C-alpha positions as protocol buffer text, in pm:
chain_id: "A"
residue {
  index: 1
  type: MET
  ca { x: 0 y: 0 z: 0 }
}
residue {
  index: 2
  type: ALA
  ca { x: 124 y: 351 z: -78 }
}
residue {
  index: 3
  type: SER
  ca { x: 19 y: 700 z: 26 }
}
residue {
  index: 4
  type: THR
  ca { x: 138 y: 1057 z: -17 }
}
residue {
  index: 5
  type: VAL
  ca { x: 266 y: 1252 z: 280 }
}
residue {
  index: 6
  type: ASN
  ca { x: 317 y: 1633 z: 278 }
}
residue {
  index: 7
  type: GLY
  ca { x: 240 y: 1650 z: -93 }
}
residue {
  index: 8
  type: ASN
  ca { x: 562 y: 1487 z: -219 }
}
residue {
  index: 9
  type: THR
  ca { x: 694 y: 1231 z: 30 }
}
residue {
  index: 10
  type: THR
  ca { x: 558 y: 885 z: -41 }
}
residue {
  index: 11
  type: LYS
  ca { x: 504 y: 604 z: 207 }
}
residue {
  index: 12
  type: ALA
  ca { x: 457 y: 234 z: 126 }
}
residue {
  index: 13
  type: SER
  ca { x: 469 y: -100 z: 302 }
}
residue {
  index: 14
  type: GLY
  ca { x: 421 y: -461 z: 210 }
}
residue {
  index: 15
  type: TYR
  ca { x: 547 y: -816 z: 202 }
}
residue {
  index: 16
  type: ALA
  ca { x: 793 y: -954 z: -53 }
}
residue {
  index: 17
  type: PRO
  ca { x: 859 y: -1319 z: -137 }
}
residue {
  index: 18
  type: VAL
  ca { x: 1230 y: -1352 z: -54 }
}
residue {
  index: 19
  type: ASN
  ca { x: 1414 y: -1683 z: -12 }
}
residue {
  index: 20
  type: GLY
  ca { x: 1108 y: -1861 z: 125 }
}
residue {
  index: 21
  type: LEU
  ca { x: 1012 y: -1571 z: 355 }
}
residue {
  index: 22
  type: LYS
  ca { x: 726 y: -1325 z: 333 }
}
residue {
  index: 23
  type: MET
  ca { x: 958 y: -1036 z: 419 }
}
residue {
  index: 24
  type: TYR
  ca { x: 794 y: -722 z: 555 }
}
residue {
  index: 25
  type: TYR
  ca { x: 929 y: -379 z: 459 }
}
residue {
  index: 26
  type: GLU
  ca { x: 838 y: -12 z: 478 }
}
residue {
  index: 27
  type: MET
  ca { x: 949 y: 267 z: 244 }
}
residue {
  index: 28
  type: GLU
  ca { x: 919 y: 640 z: 298 }
}
residue {
  index: 29
  type: GLY
  ca { x: 1051 y: 943 z: 114 }
}
residue {
  index: 30
  type: THR
  ca { x: 1177 y: 1033 z: -229 }
}
residue {
  index: 31
  type: GLY
  ca { x: 1528 y: 1020 z: -365 }
}
residue {
  index: 32
  type: ASP
  ca { x: 1819 y: 776 z: -364 }
}
residue {
  index: 33
  type: PRO
  ca { x: 1752 y: 450 z: -179 }
}
residue {
  index: 34
  type: LEU
  ca { x: 1882 y: 420 z: 176 }
}
residue {
  index: 35
  type: VAL
  ca { x: 1823 y: 93 z: 364 }
}
residue {
  index: 36
  type: PHE
  ca { x: 1796 y: 92 z: 742 }
}
residue {
  index: 37
  type: ILE
  ca { x: 1858 y: -250 z: 900 }
}
residue {
  index: 38
  type: PRO
  ca { x: 1733 y: -254 z: 1261 }
}
residue {
  index: 39
  type: PRO
  ca { x: 1908 y: -420 z: 1556 }
}
residue {
  index: 40
  type: ALA
  ca { x: 1828 y: -775 z: 1667 }
}
residue {
  index: 41
  type: PHE
  ca { x: 1456 y: -798 z: 1747 }
}
residue {
  index: 42
  type: GLY
  ca { x: 1401 y: -453 z: 1591 }
}
residue {
  index: 43
  type: PHE
  ca { x: 1143 y: -393 z: 1322 }
}
residue {
  index: 44
  type: ALA
  ca { x: 1028 y: -148 z: 1056 }
}
residue {
  index: 45
  type: GLY
  ca { x: 858 y: 153 z: 1213 }
}
residue {
  index: 46
  type: LEU
  ca { x: 1050 y: 130 z: 1540 }
}
residue {
  index: 47
  type: GLU
  ca { x: 1265 y: 427 z: 1430 }
}
residue {
  index: 48
  type: SER
  ca { x: 1168 y: 724 z: 1216 }
}
residue {
  index: 49
  type: PHE
  ca { x: 1398 y: 941 z: 1004 }
}
residue {
  index: 50
  type: PRO
  ca { x: 1212 y: 1263 z: 916 }
}
residue {
  index: 51
  type: ALA
  ca { x: 1520 y: 1447 z: 788 }
}
residue {
  index: 52
  type: LEU
  ca { x: 1639 y: 1157 z: 573 }
}
residue {
  index: 53
  type: VAL
  ca { x: 1304 y: 1096 z: 402 }
}
residue {
  index: 54
  type: GLU
  ca { x: 1319 y: 1446 z: 256 }
}
residue {
  index: 55
  type: SER
  ca { x: 1614 y: 1351 z: 35 }
}
residue {
  index: 56
  type: HIS
  ca { x: 1610 y: 968 z: 28 }
}
residue {
  index: 57
  type: THR
  ca { x: 1374 y: 678 z: -13 }
}
residue {
  index: 58
  type: VAL
  ca { x: 1430 y: 508 z: 324 }
}
residue {
  index: 59
  type: LEU
  ca { x: 1362 y: 136 z: 317 }
}
residue {
  index: 60
  type: THR
  ca { x: 1332 y: -41 z: 654 }
}
residue {
  index: 61
  type: VAL
  ca { x: 1314 y: -419 z: 679 }
}
residue {
  index: 62
  type: ASP
  ca { x: 1195 y: -682 z: 923 }
}
residue {
  index: 63
  type: LEU
  ca { x: 1454 y: -960 z: 920 }
}
residue {
  index: 64
  type: GLN
  ca { x: 1359 y: -1327 z: 960 }
}
residue {
  index: 65
  type: GLY
  ca { x: 1180 y: -1382 z: 1292 }
}
residue {
  index: 66
  type: ASN
  ca { x: 1161 y: -1008 z: 1365 }
}
residue {
  index: 67
  type: GLY
  ca { x: 860 y: -780 z: 1352 }
}
residue {
  index: 68
  type: ARG
  ca { x: 614 y: -893 z: 1086 }
}
residue {
  index: 69
  type: THR
  ca { x: 851 y: -1130 z: 903 }
}
residue {
  index: 70
  type: VAL
  ca { x: 758 y: -1473 z: 1036 }
}
residue {
  index: 71
  type: ASP
  ca { x: 1034 y: -1710 z: 1140 }
}
residue {
  index: 72
  type: ILE
  ca { x: 1093 y: -2036 z: 954 }
}
residue {
  index: 73
  type: PRO
  ca { x: 1212 y: -2265 z: 1238 }
}
residue {
  index: 74
  type: GLU
  ca { x: 1407 y: -2506 z: 1016 }
}
residue {
  index: 75
  type: ARG
  ca { x: 1590 y: -2217 z: 845 }
}
residue {
  index: 76
  type: PRO
  ca { x: 1903 y: -2117 z: 1040 }
}
residue {
  index: 77
  type: LEU
  ca { x: 1938 y: -1758 z: 1161 }
}
residue {
  index: 78
  type: SER
  ca { x: 2266 y: -1602 z: 1055 }
}
residue {
  index: 79
  type: ILE
  ca { x: 2413 y: -1272 z: 948 }
}
residue {
  index: 80
  type: GLU
  ca { x: 2493 y: -1428 z: 611 }
}
residue {
  index: 81
  type: ARG
  ca { x: 2130 y: -1531 z: 562 }
}
residue {
  index: 82
  type: TYR
  ca { x: 2005 y: -1187 z: 668 }
}
residue {
  index: 83
  type: ALA
  ca { x: 2241 y: -1029 z: 411 }
}
residue {
  index: 84
  type: GLU
  ca { x: 2111 y: -1261 z: 139 }
}
residue {
  index: 85
  type: ASP
  ca { x: 1752 y: -1173 z: 233 }
}
residue {
  index: 86
  type: VAL
  ca { x: 1807 y: -796 z: 224 }
}
residue {
  index: 87
  type: VAL
  ca { x: 1975 y: -822 z: -118 }
}
residue {
  index: 88
  type: GLY
  ca { x: 1686 y: -1043 z: -234 }
}
residue {
  index: 89
  type: LEU
  ca { x: 1441 y: -775 z: -118 }
}
residue {
  index: 90
  type: LEU
  ca { x: 1631 y: -505 z: -307 }
}
residue {
  index: 91
  type: LYS
  ca { x: 1617 y: -718 z: -623 }
}
residue {
  index: 92
  type: HIS
  ca { x: 1245 y: -780 z: -572 }
}
residue {
  index: 93
  type: LEU
  ca { x: 1185 y: -404 z: -542 }
}
residue {
  index: 94
  type: GLY
  ca { x: 1400 y: -330 z: -849 }
}
residue {
  index: 95
  type: ILE
  ca { x: 1668 y: -145 z: -651 }
}
residue {
  index: 96
  type: ALA
  ca { x: 2008 y: -212 z: -812 }
}
residue {
  index: 97
  type: LYS
  ca { x: 2218 y: -20 z: -559 }
}
residue {
  index: 98
  type: ALA
  ca { x: 2153 y: 141 z: -219 }
}
residue {
  index: 99
  type: ASP
  ca { x: 2333 y: 301 z: 71 }
}
residue {
  index: 100
  type: LEU
  ca { x: 2301 y: 110 z: 399 }
}
residue {
  index: 101
  type: PHE
  ca { x: 2284 y: 223 z: 757 }
}
residue {
  index: 102
  type: ALA
  ca { x: 2221 y: -4 z: 1045 }
}
residue {
  index: 103
  type: GLU
  ca { x: 2224 y: -52 z: 1420 }
}
residue {
  index: 104
  type: SER
  ca { x: 2387 y: -325 z: 1628 }
}
residue {
  index: 105
  type: TYR
  ca { x: 2320 y: -672 z: 1480 }
}
residue {
  index: 106
  type: GLY
  ca { x: 2178 y: -497 z: 1173 }
}
residue {
  index: 107
  type: GLY
  ca { x: 2518 y: -330 z: 1135 }
}
residue {
  index: 108
  type: ASN
  ca { x: 2678 y: -672 z: 1105 }
}
residue {
  index: 109
  type: THR
  ca { x: 2429 y: -753 z: 830 }
}
residue {
  index: 110
  type: ALA
  ca { x: 2506 y: -427 z: 647 }
}
residue {
  index: 111
  type: VAL
  ca { x: 2880 y: -500 z: 651 }
}
residue {
  index: 112
  type: MET
  ca { x: 2817 y: -857 z: 533 }
}
residue {
  index: 113
  type: ILE
  ca { x: 2613 y: -720 z: 241 }
}
residue {
  index: 114
  type: ALA
  ca { x: 2899 y: -486 z: 148 }
}
residue {
  index: 115
  type: VAL
  ca { x: 3150 y: -773 z: 162 }
}
residue {
  index: 116
  type: ARG
  ca { x: 2943 y: -1031 z: -27 }
}
residue {
  index: 117
  type: TYR
  ca { x: 2742 y: -807 z: -263 }
}
residue {
  index: 118
  type: PRO
  ca { x: 2959 y: -497 z: -327 }
}
residue {
  index: 119
  type: GLU
  ca { x: 2779 y: -426 z: -654 }
}
residue {
  index: 120
  type: ALA
  ca { x: 2456 y: -364 z: -458 }
}
residue {
  index: 121
  type: VAL
  ca { x: 2605 y: -116 z: -210 }
}
residue {
  index: 122
  type: GLY
  ca { x: 2700 y: 251 z: -227 }
}
residue {
  index: 123
  type: ARG
  ca { x: 2803 y: 349 z: 125 }
}
residue {
  index: 124
  type: VAL
  ca { x: 2767 y: 178 z: 464 }
}
residue {
  index: 125
  type: ALA
  ca { x: 2725 y: 342 z: 806 }
}
residue {
  index: 126
  type: THR
  ca { x: 2679 y: 136 z: 1123 }
}
residue {
  index: 127
  type: TYR
  ca { x: 2663 y: 203 z: 1493 }
}
residue {
  index: 128
  type: GLY
  ca { x: 2666 y: -27 z: 1792 }
}
residue {
  index: 129
  type: ALA
  ca { x: 2766 y: -328 z: 1578 }
}
residue {
  index: 130
  type: THR
  ca { x: 2944 y: -626 z: 1737 }
}
residue {
  index: 131
  type: PHE
  ca { x: 3179 y: -780 z: 1484 }
}
residue {
  index: 132
  type: GLY
  ca { x: 3207 y: -1143 z: 1585 }
}
residue {
  index: 133
  type: PRO
  ca { x: 3012 y: -1469 z: 1583 }
}
residue {
  index: 134
  type: PRO
  ca { x: 2642 y: -1478 z: 1682 }
}
residue {
  index: 135
  type: GLN
  ca { x: 2719 y: -1588 z: 2038 }
}
residue {
  index: 136
  type: VAL
  ca { x: 2900 y: -1258 z: 2094 }
}
residue {
  index: 137
  type: ALA
  ca { x: 2587 y: -1058 z: 2007 }
}
residue {
  index: 138
  type: VAL
  ca { x: 2346 y: -1284 z: 2195 }
}
residue {
  index: 139
  type: GLY
  ca { x: 2586 y: -1348 z: 2482 }
}
residue {
  index: 140
  type: TYR
  ca { x: 2664 y: -978 z: 2537 }
}
residue {
  index: 141
  type: GLY
  ca { x: 3037 y: -1014 z: 2479 }
}
residue {
  index: 142
  type: LEU
  ca { x: 3091 y: -1362 z: 2625 }
}
residue {
  index: 143
  type: GLU
  ca { x: 3311 y: -1471 z: 2334 }
}
residue {
  index: 144
  type: GLY
  ca { x: 3346 y: -1844 z: 2299 }
}
residue {
  index: 145
  type: ILE
  ca { x: 3092 y: -1923 z: 2574 }
}
residue {
  index: 146
  type: LEU
  ca { x: 2792 y: -2013 z: 2359 }
}
residue {
  index: 147
  type: SER
  ca { x: 2788 y: -2245 z: 2060 }
}
residue {
  index: 148
  type: ASP
  ca { x: 2620 y: -2114 z: 1746 }
}
residue {
  index: 149
  type: SER
  ca { x: 2330 y: -2358 z: 1799 }
}
residue {
  index: 150
  type: LYS
  ca { x: 2282 y: -2245 z: 2162 }
}
residue {
  index: 151
  type: ALA
  ca { x: 2290 y: -1877 z: 2063 }
}
residue {
  index: 152
  type: ASP
  ca { x: 2037 y: -1952 z: 1787 }
}
residue {
  index: 153
  type: LYS
  ca { x: 1807 y: -2134 z: 2034 }
}
residue {
  index: 154
  type: ILE
  ca { x: 1822 y: -1849 z: 2287 }
}
residue {
  index: 155
  type: GLY
  ca { x: 1741 y: -1597 z: 2013 }
}
residue {
  index: 156
  type: ARG
  ca { x: 1442 y: -1802 z: 1895 }
}
residue {
  index: 157
  type: ASP
  ca { x: 1316 y: -1849 z: 2254 }
}
residue {
  index: 158
  type: MET
  ca { x: 1335 y: -1473 z: 2310 }
}
residue {
  index: 159
  type: ILE
  ca { x: 1121 y: -1384 z: 2004 }
}
residue {
  index: 160
  type: PRO
  ca { x: 775 y: -1458 z: 2155 }
}
residue {
  index: 161
  type: LEU
  ca { x: 865 y: -1267 z: 2472 }
}
residue {
  index: 162
  type: LEU
  ca { x: 983 y: -965 z: 2274 }
}
residue {
  index: 163
  type: ARG
  ca { x: 678 y: -973 z: 2049 }
}
residue {
  index: 164
  type: SER
  ca { x: 455 y: -952 z: 2357 }
}
residue {
  index: 165
  type: ASN
  ca { x: 666 y: -660 z: 2490 }
}
residue {
  index: 166
  type: ASN
  ca { x: 798 y: -877 z: 2775 }
}
residue {
  index: 167
  type: PHE
  ca { x: 1148 y: -731 z: 2752 }
}
residue {
  index: 168
  type: ASP
  ca { x: 1235 y: -815 z: 3112 }
}
residue {
  index: 169
  type: GLY
  ca { x: 1136 y: -1177 z: 3051 }
}
residue {
  index: 170
  type: ALA
  ca { x: 1352 y: -1192 z: 2738 }
}
residue {
  index: 171
  type: VAL
  ca { x: 1657 y: -1056 z: 2919 }
}
residue {
  index: 172
  type: ILE
  ca { x: 1601 y: -1293 z: 3214 }
}
residue {
  index: 173
  type: LEU
  ca { x: 1566 y: -1590 z: 2978 }
}
residue {
  index: 174
  type: ALA
  ca { x: 1891 y: -1501 z: 2800 }
}
residue {
  index: 175
  type: ALA
  ca { x: 2074 y: -1443 z: 3130 }
}
residue {
  index: 176
  type: GLU
  ca { x: 1953 y: -1774 z: 3275 }
}
residue {
  index: 177
  type: GLU
  ca { x: 2056 y: -1970 z: 2966 }
}
residue {
  index: 178
  type: ILE
  ca { x: 2398 y: -1802 z: 2955 }
}
residue {
  index: 179
  type: ALA
  ca { x: 2442 y: -1869 z: 3329 }
}
residue {
  index: 180
  type: LYS
  ca { x: 2370 y: -2241 z: 3271 }
}
residue {
  index: 181
  type: VAL
  ca { x: 2640 y: -2259 z: 3005 }
}
residue {
  index: 182
  type: VAL
  ca { x: 2892 y: -2066 z: 3217 }
}
residue {
  index: 183
  type: THR
  ca { x: 2818 y: -2282 z: 3524 }
}
residue {
  index: 184
  type: ALA
  ca { x: 2853 y: -2607 z: 3327 }
}
residue {
  index: 185
  type: ASP
  ca { x: 3177 y: -2482 z: 3174 }
}
residue {
  index: 186
  type: ALA
  ca { x: 3314 y: -2387 z: 3517 }
}
residue {
  index: 187
  type: LYS
  ca { x: 3235 y: -2738 z: 3650 }
}
residue {
  index: 188
  type: VAL
  ca { x: 3422 y: -2897 z: 3361 }
}
residue {
  index: 189
  type: LYS
  ca { x: 3723 y: -2672 z: 3423 }
}
residue {
  index: 190
  type: SER
  ca { x: 3724 y: -2742 z: 3798 }
}
residue {
  index: 191
  type: ASN
  ca { x: 3727 y: -3117 z: 3729 }
}
residue {
  index: 192
  type: SER
  ca { x: 4022 y: -3094 z: 3490 }
}
residue {
  index: 193
  type: SER
  ca { x: 4383 y: -3129 z: 3598 }
}
residue {
  index: 194
  type: PRO
  ca { x: 4578 y: -2808 z: 3685 }
}
residue {
  index: 195
  type: GLU
  ca { x: 4775 y: -2839 z: 3360 }
}
residue {
  index: 196
  type: GLN
  ca { x: 4451 y: -2832 z: 3161 }
}
residue {
  index: 197
  type: GLN
  ca { x: 4296 y: -2535 z: 3341 }
}
residue {
  index: 198
  type: VAL
  ca { x: 4291 y: -2201 z: 3170 }
}
residue {
  index: 199
  type: PRO
  ca { x: 4350 y: -1899 z: 3396 }
}
residue {
  index: 200
  type: ILE
  ca { x: 4062 y: -1652 z: 3415 }
}
residue {
  index: 201
  type: ASN
  ca { x: 4167 y: -1287 z: 3391 }
}
């Protein structure tokens, strides 16, 4: 659906068939395309960019399992997959090249798009991005603590809580799961011989 705002700024939203997803997006403004990729669990409409829409067509996306883009449980969540999906959305919309700006986990996706699909990217600006494996982003900097599959499971378990605005519950769930992994790891280390133990700084 599309509408006119302030006489010349246009606004549209919809779903696009992208890599098996029905990917939700919103567009606002006129001018060169600028894609905003939200942080983990963010969604289109969470942020507004009134100054940018005066000179750009700002496209905001809901990544897999976020906002109005439904998760596909058997389809792994990854930065690489998110990048592939955003590029697929651009192709679906007929956008050959766009500038990207993104926050946090979305920033990782923007950089991945620039690395893997340089022909589709003009400029990239990110803030709050954590450049590392998924367990770093989900585990709040606990590098090497969570396996990719554990980080993926925690992320999926948090989605229903976040969708119902139970942010405290989501944080508690993540903290409890991380604590279980840390506790189990500490028990393994305490049962190993002194030569095998790794000092904790």
